[in-house]
C-alpha positions in Angstrom: 0.0 0.0 0.0 1.1 3.6 -0.3 3.2 5.0 2.5 0.9 8.0 3.0 -1.3 7.1 6.0 -4.0 9.5 4.9 -4.3 7.7 1.6 -4.5 4.3 3.4 -7.3 5.7 5.7 -9.2 7.0 2.6 -8.9 3.6 1.0 -10.1 1.8 4.1 -13.1 4.1 4.5 -14.1 4.2 0.8 -13.7 1.1 -1.3 -14.3 3.2 -4.5 -11.2 5.2 -3.8 -9.4 1.9 -3.1 -10.6 0.7 -6.5 -9.0 3.8 -8.1 -5.7 2.9 -6.4 -6.0 -0.5 -8.0 -6.4 1.1 -11.4 -10.2 0.7 -11.7 -12.7 3.5 -12.3 -16.0 2.0 -11.0 -19.3 2.1 -12.9 -22.1 3.5 -10.7 -23.5 0.0 -9.9 -20.0 -1.2 -8.9 -19.6 1.7 -6.6 -23.0 1.0 -5.1 -22.0 -2.6 -4.4 -18.6 -1.7 -2.9 -20.1 1.0 -0.6 -23.2 -1.0 0.4 -23.6 -2.3 3.9 -26.0 -5.1 2.8 -25.0 -8.5 4.2 -26.5 -10.4 1.2 -26.2 -9.3 -2.4 -27.2 -10.8 -5.7 -25.6 -9.6 -8.9 -27.5 -10.5 -12.0 -25.1 -9.1 -14.6 -24.3 -9.8 -18.2 -21.1 -11.3 -19.4 -18.2 -8.8 -19.5 -20.1 -6.2 -17.4 -17.5 -6.1 -14.6 -19.2 -8.2 -11.9 -16.1 -10.3 -11.3 -14.0 -7.2 -11.1 -16.3 -5.6 -8.5 -16.3 -8.8 -6.4 -12.5 -9.1 -6.6 -12.2 -5.6 -5.3 -14.6 -6.3 -2.5 -12.6 -9.4 -1.6 -9.2 -7.6 -1.6 -10.6 -4.7 0.4 -12.0 -7.1 3.0 -8.7 -9.0 3.4 -6.6 -5.8 3.6 -8.7 -3.6 5.8 -10.8 -6.0 7.8 -8.1 -8.7 8.1 -10.8 -11.1 7.2 -11.1 -14.5 5.5 -12.5 -14.2 2.0 -13.8 -17.4 0.4 -14.3 -17.6 -3.3 -16.3 -20.5 -4.7 -17.5 -21.3 -8.2 -18.5 -24.4 -10.2 -14.9 -25.3 -11.0 -11.4 -24.7 -9.6 -10.4 -23.0 -12.8 -13.2 -20.4 -12.5 -12.3 -19.7 -8.8 -8.7 -19.3 -9.9 -9.7 -16.6 -12.4 -10.9 -14.3 -9.7 -7.7 -14.9 -7.7 -5.7 -13.9 -10.8 -7.7 -10.7 -11.0 -6.9 -10.0 -7.4 -3.2 -10.7 -8.0 -3.3 -8.0 -10.7 -4.7 -5.5 -8.2 -2.0 -6.4 -5.7 0.7 -5.8 -8.3 -0.8 -2.4 -9.1 -0.7 -1.5 -5.4 3.0 -2.6 -5.3 2.4 -5.2 -2.5 4.7 -8.1 -2.1 3.4 -11.1 -0.2 3.3 -14.8 0.0 0.8 -16.5 -2.2 0.0 -19.8 -3.9 -2.1 -20.6 -6.9 -5.4 -20.5 -5.0 -4.6 -18.8 -1.7 -3.3 -15.3 -0.8 -2.2 -14.5 2.8 -1.5 -11.0 4.1 0.7 -9.9 7.0 -2.4 -8.6 8.9 -3.9 -12.1 9.0 -6.3 -11.6 6.1 -6.7 -14.5 3.7 -8.3 -15.1 0.3 -9.0 -18.7 -0.6 -10.4 -20.0 -3.9 -12.2 -23.3 -4.0 -14.3 -25.3 -6.4 -18.0 -25.0 -5.6 -18.8 -28.3 -3.9 -20.2 -28.9 -0.4 -17.2 -31.1 0.5 -14.5 -28.5 -0.3 -16.1 -25.7 1.7 -17.0 -27.6 4.8 -14.4 -27.1 7.6 -13.8 -23.4 6.8 -15.2 -21.0 9.4 -15.3 -17.4 10.4 -15.4 -15.9 6.9 -15.8 -12.2 6.6 -16.9 -12.5 2.9 -18.1 -15.4 0.8 -18.3 -14.9 -2.9 -20.2 -17.4 -5.0 -19.3 -17.0 -8.7 -21.5 -18.4 -11.4 -24.1 -18.8 -8.6 -26.8 -20.1 -10.9 -24.6 -23.0 -11.9 -23.6 -24.3 -8.4 -25.4 -27.0 -6.4 -28.0 -25.7 -3.9 -26.2 -27.7 -1.2 -23.3 -25.2 -1.6 -25.4 -22.4 -0.1 -26.3 -24.6 2.9 -22.6 -25.3 3.4 -21.3 -21.7 3.1 -23.9 -19.9 5.3 -22.5 -21.3 8.6 -19.1 -19.8 7.7 -20.7 -16.4 8.3 -22.5 -17.2 11.5 -19.9 -15.8 14.0 -18.6 -12.9 11.9 -21.8 -11.3 10.7 -20.1 -11.6 7.4 -21.2 -10.8 3.9 -22.4 -13.1 1.1 -22.3 -12.0 -2.6 -23.7 -14.3 -5.3 -23.0 -13.3 -8.9 -24.2 -14.9 -12.1 -25.9 -14.8 -15.4 -29.2 -16.8 -15.6 -29.1 -20.6 -16.1 -32.7 -21.7 -16.2 -35.6 -21.2 -14.0 -34.4 -23.3 -11.0 -31.8 -23.3 -8.2 -31.2 -21.0 -5.3 -30.0 -18.0 -7.4 -33.2 -18.0 -9.4 -35.4 -18.5 -6.4 -33.5 -15.8 -4.3 -33.8 -13.3 -7.2 -37.5 -13.8 -7.4 -38.2 -14.1 -3.7 -39.2 -11.3 -1.2 -36.2 -12.1 1.0 -33.9 -9.3 2.1 -31.2 -9.3 -0.7 -29.5 -6.4 -2.3 -30.3 -7.0 -6.0 -28.2 -5.4 -8.7 -29.2 -6.1 -12.4 -26.8 -5.0 -15.2 -27.8 -5.9 -18.7 -25.5 -5.5 -21.7 -27.3 -2.3 -22.6 -25.8 -0.7 -19.4 -22.3 -1.6 -20.3 -20.9 0.9 -22.9 -17.6 -1.0 -23.2 -19.2 -3.8 -25.2 -19.5 -2.9 -28.9 -22.5 -3.6 -31.1 -20.3 -5.6 -33.5 -19.2 -7.9 -30.7 -22.8 -8.5 -29.6 -23.9 -9.2 -33.2 -21.2 -11.9 -33.4 -22.1 -13.4 -30.1 -25.8 -13.6 -31.1 -24.8 -15.4 -34.3 -22.4 -17.8 -32.3 -24.6 -18.5 -29.3 -28.0 -18.3 -30.8 -31.0 -16.3 -29.5 -31.8 -18.4 -26.4 -28.2 -18.5 -25.0 -27.6 -14.9 -26.0 -30.8 -13.8 -24.1 -29.4 -15.5 -21.0 -25.8 -14.4 -21.1 -26.4 -10.8 -22.2 -30.1 -9.9 -21.8 -30.4 -11.7 -18.4 -33.5 -13.7 -19.2 -34.3 -16.7 -17.1 -35.2 -19.3 -19.7 -36.6 -22.8 -19.3 -34.1 -25.7 -19.5 -33.9 -27.1 -23.0 -34.5 -30.5 -21.5 -37.7 -29.5 -19.8 -40.8 -31.3 -20.9 -43.2 -28.5 -20.0 -42.5 -24.7 -20.1 -42.3 -23.0 -16.7 -45.0 -20.5 -17.6 -47.3 -23.4 -18.5 -46.7 -25.0 -15.1 -47.3 -21.8 -13.2 -50.6 -21.2 -15.0 -51.7 -24.7 -13.9 -51.9 -23.6 -10.3 -54.6 -21.3 -8.9 -55.6 -19.9 -5.5 -59.2 -19.4 -6.6 -60.2 -23.0 -5.9 -60.2 -24.2 -2.2 -58.9 -27.7 -1.6 -61.4 -30.4 -0.5 -59.1 -31.3 2.4 -55.9 -30.1 4.1 
């Protein structure tokens, strides 16, 4: 970190200023996330919108200034490692030198960042996390949420789940559409000026309309293997008819 103690204090108090020190100028929604005090956040954001960057900044800020344990999980080890690599880039920009392995970073103040594949078995045993980040949250098993929540029990820590849609099922889909107390941030491709129309036209051609609508327009679509459409199933239920018995 910079030798100037006033700069360090400013970075500790304002994660957006810290992001600038890491070389990132935050979009407004990224600033909202970093400055939010919400304990649970859902990021429904298109590909290449900057959601992983925002979460990497939140993780590094927590480890440096709260001396906390940050746990990153995703469907595969490779995906978890990608966010660690982003964090390493920020560390290099700050001029910090510290001990690190491929999937773990430790700081002199006791803060740690650990990246794991998103399975129940790999996360059990970890405790007292200050921040849990679930990447590609619509694609991890529901059991993972059950396994990660106890890690936050004694710390009053924070949970951030980020993803594009992956069907009308799973905890991410259900949490997004529930009335539970989540901070919800939605960023479609139209809100990201860094993505060109030419690139999107090529993606639409490559992915096809259905996949494109999920990855960039954030539509929760029915699984291609579903026998019945979700809307058709929803319309089959009604509250107008009382059951004959309970």
